[in-house]
N, C-alpha and C positions, 0 to 999 in steps of 0.2 A: 933073287930078290925081285927082279922085274916081272917074273911070272906071278909072284904073289900080288903085286900091285895090279897087274892086268886082270887077275881073277877078282880082286876086291872092288874095282871100279864099277862093274855092272851091279854088284850088290848095293852099292851106295846110290846109284842112280834112281831107283824107284822111290827112295825117301825124298830126294830132291823134287821129283815129279809130283809128289803128293803134298807139297807145301801149299797151304791155303793161299789164295790170291784174293786181294781186296782192291776196291776202287773207291776213291773219294770223288765226289761229283757236285755240280751245282745244277739246280732245277728251278723251274718256275711254273706257276699256274696263273691264268688270267681271270679277270672279272670276279672279284678284285685281284689285283696283282699280288702274288705271294711268291717269295723266294725261299729256297732252303739249300743248305749244304748237308750232305750226308755221306755215309760210308756203307758200302754194300759188299758182301762176300760174293765172289764169282766162281763158277765152275772152273776147274783147272784148265780146260780147253779154251776158255775165254780170256785167258790172261795174256792178251796181246792187245794193243791199242784199238784196232778196228773191231775185233770180236768183242772186247769189253764195252765199247761204245754201243754196239747193237744190243747186247744183253741189258745194259743199264737203261737204255732208252725204252726197250720193250717193257721192262718191269715198271718203270716210272709211268709210262703211258697207260698201263693197266689200272693205275690208281689216279689217273687224271693229271699227271705232271708231265712237263716237257723238259727233256734234258737240254741244258745249256752247254755243259762241258764236262768231260771226265778230266779231273784235275791231275790225278796220278794213279798208278798201279803200284801195289806194294804187298809185302808179305806180313806175317803175324807181328813182326817187330814194329810195324807202323801203326798198330791198333791203338795203343794207349795214348800216344800224343794227339790223336784225332778224336777220341771219344767225347771229350767235353765240347769241342766245337760242333760236332754233329748233333749233340743233344738228342731229341726225340727221333731223329732220323739216322741214328747209329744202328746199323744192321736192321733197319725197319723194312727193307724190301729184299 
């Protein structure tokens, strides 16, 4: 039985590693001051706080926004509760 479990664990790991990663964030733009809250999908390798912050900041900067904070990192289960709050910035970047 232990041998079966040992063989099945590596098969399950790729599925976990492929789980989509998302970040919700707060951003601003000056002159005039504008603020927004948004949700962004991240590459799997950027699903750690420092890496996520770099990716989110870079994408926002390309559109003229400045990252204020990454609020949280989450998987697909967190999408629906954030969709309405993010509005037009839901998966926009």
